[in-house]
N, C-alpha and C positions, 0 to 999 in steps of 0.2 A: 884881226888887224890886217889891213891890206897894205902890203908893202909894194903893191903895184906890179908883182911878178905873176905872170900867167903861163900855164902849160899850153904849149901850142896844140891846136886841134889834131894835127897829124900824129902827135905823140899819143894822145888819147885813143885815136883810131887804131894805132899800132898795138896799144895795150889791149884793147878790146879783141883784136884779131888774135893776139897771142893767147889770151884766156880761152877763146873759142877753139883754137887749135889744140890746146891742152885738153879741153873737155872732149873734143872729138877723138883725140888719141886714147884717152881713158876708156871711152865707150867702145872704140875698136878693139882695145886690149881685152875688155871684158867679153865681147862677142866672139864666139868660136869662128875659126877660119873655115873656109870651104873644104879644105883638106881634112880638118878635124871632123867636120860634119860628115864627110864621105867615109872616114874611118869608123865613126860611130854607127853610121848606117850599115856598114859591112859587119860590124860586131853584132848589131841587133839581128841582122839576117842570119848570121851564123848561129846565134843563140836560138832563134826560131827554128832553124833547120835541125840543130842538135836536139831540141825539144821534140820535134816531130819524129826524128829518128828514134829517140828513146821511147816515145809513146808507141811507135810501130814495133819496136823490139819487145816491149812489154806485152803488146797484143799477141804477137807471134808466140812468145813464150807461154802466155796463158793458154792459147789454143793447143800448143804442143803438150802441155801438162794435162789438159783436159783429154786430149787424144790418148796419151799414155795411160791415164787412169781408166778410160773407157776400154782400151785394149786389154789392160790387166783384168778388169772385171769380167770382160767377155771370155778371155782365156781361162780364168779361174772357174767360171761357170761351166765351160766346156770340159775342163779337166775333172771337175766334180761330177759332171754328168757321165763322163766315160768311166770314172771310178765306180759310180753307182751301177752302171750297166755291167761292168766286170764283176762286181760283187754279186749282182743278181744272177749272172751266169754261173758263178761258182756255187751259189746257194742252190740254184736249180739242179746243178750237176750233183752236188752232195746229197740233195734230197732224193733225186732219182736213184742214185746208187744205193741209198739206205733202204729204199722201198723194193729193191731187187729188180728194177726195170733196167735191163742190160742194154737197152738201145739209146739211153739218154745221155749218159755221162761222156764227156769228150776229153777230160783231163787225163793225160797219160802218166804212167809211172813204170819203173823198171821192176821186173820180177826175175830174180837170180836163180839159176839152176847150177849150184856149185859143183855137183858131181860131173857135169859136162863142161864147166868153165864158161858158160854163156849166160847172157842176160837178155830178157825179152821185153820189148817195149809194148805194153798193153794199156788199155783204158783202165782208169782207176776202178770202175765198177766191175772189172774182171780181174782185179789184182788179188782175189782171194783164192788163186789157184793152189792146188795141192798136187803132190806127186810122190810116187814111190819108185825105187830103182828095181831092176830085175832084168831077166833075159827075154828077148823078143825074137820071134821067128817071122815077124812081119816084113823084115828087110832082107834083101839079098846082100851077100858079102860078109866079111868078118866083123861082127859087132864087138865093140870095145866096152861101151856103156850104153844104157838106155833107161829112160824114165817114162812112167805112165801118168797121164794127166787127168785130173778132175778138179773140182772146186768145193769150197766149204758150203756155198749156197746150194749146190746140187746135192751134196752128200747129206745136208741137213734135211732135205725133203725125202730122200730115199737112200738108205744105207747100201743098197745094191749098186749104187752109182759111185761109190768111193773108189779112189785110185787103188789099183791092184794089178800085180803082174801075173796072177794066176787065174783070176776070174775072166770069163769070156765077156763080161759086161763091165769089167773094172777099169776101162780106160776110155770113158765117154768123150774126152776132149783130145784124144790122140796120143801118139808116142813120139818122143824125141830120142834119137839115137846117134851115137858117135860110131862111125864106120871107118874101118881102116882103108887107107888108099885115097885115090882121087875120085871125085864125083864123076860118073861116066858122062861123056859127051852125048851119048845116045841113051838117055835115062829111061827107065821103065817105071810104072807105078810102084814096083817093089823097091825102088831106090828112094822113094819119098821126095819131098820138096827140099831142095838144098837151102840150108840156112847160113852156114859158114864153112868155107874151105880152109883147112889148116894145112900145115906142111906135110904131115904124114897121114892125115885123116880128115873127114868132113862130118859136119853135124847136119842131120836131115830130120824133117818132120813128116810123120805119117798120120794123116787124118783118119778118123774112124766114123762109121755111119750106123753102127748097131745101136739098138735101143737098150738102155740100161734099166728102164722102169716100165711098169704097166700104167703108171699115172700119166695122163696126157699133159698135165701141167709141168711135170718134171721133164718130160721129153721136149716140151716147148722151150723150157729154160735151157736145156742142153743145146737145142738147135740155135738159140740166140747166142750162146757162147761160141758155138762152132762158126757161125756167120761173122761174128765180130772179133774173134781172136786174131785171125789174119796173120799167121806166122809166116814170115818170108825173110829174105836177106836184108830188106830195108828195116825190119823191126827186130833184128837179132844182132848182137855183137858179143865179142869175147869179154869176159870179166877182166878188168884191169887190176 
C-alpha cells in the first residue's frame, strides 16, 4: 500500500555507508595488528633459535658421551695390557727362580738374620739363604756375633758347601759379623764391608772367594750368588 511516503536518497546512502563501516570494522578487528604480527614473528624466531640451541646441545652431548666411552675403552685396554705384562713378568720371574737360574728373577724380598738383628734385601731367587752362627777370625776387632752364609740350592748340589763355622769351605757366600765399636774411617779388607753402624757396634760383611766344590756347576752357581747378593748399606736394615 503506497501511502505516498518515500525515504530520501541521502538516508539510504547514509545507511549503506554505516553498514560498510561496520563491516570494515569487523574485518579490521579480525585481522592481526602490525604489532601483533611483529610479536608473533619474534616468538617464532625465538622458538627457532631455541630449537637450534637444543639441537646443538644434543649434538655436543652426543659427541662428549662418545668421547668418554672411547677414552674409557682405550684406558681399559691399556690397563689390561699393563696388567698382562706385569703378570707375564712375575710368571717369568717365578719360572726362572724355580729353575735355579739366579740371574733372572728381579722381585726382592727380605731375609732376616735375627741373631744380628738385621734384615737383608735380596732377590727372590736368592731368598733360600741359610746360615749358622759361630766365631770367625776373618775380622779384626772384637767380634760379638757372626753368621756363615750358604743356600739351600747350593747345599742340595754339594753337601760340602753347606753353611759351617768350622769347615774351610763352609761359608761359600761370606760371613756377616757384629763388631764392637765404630767402623774405622780408614778401613782395611779385614774390616769387611760396612752394612749398619749401631750405637756401640757395627754390622759388616766379609765376602769369600774359596771354592767349596769340585763340581764346576756348583762353583758356577756359587759365583752367581756372590755376584747378585750385593750386600751393602742400601740393602741392609735393622729388624724393627
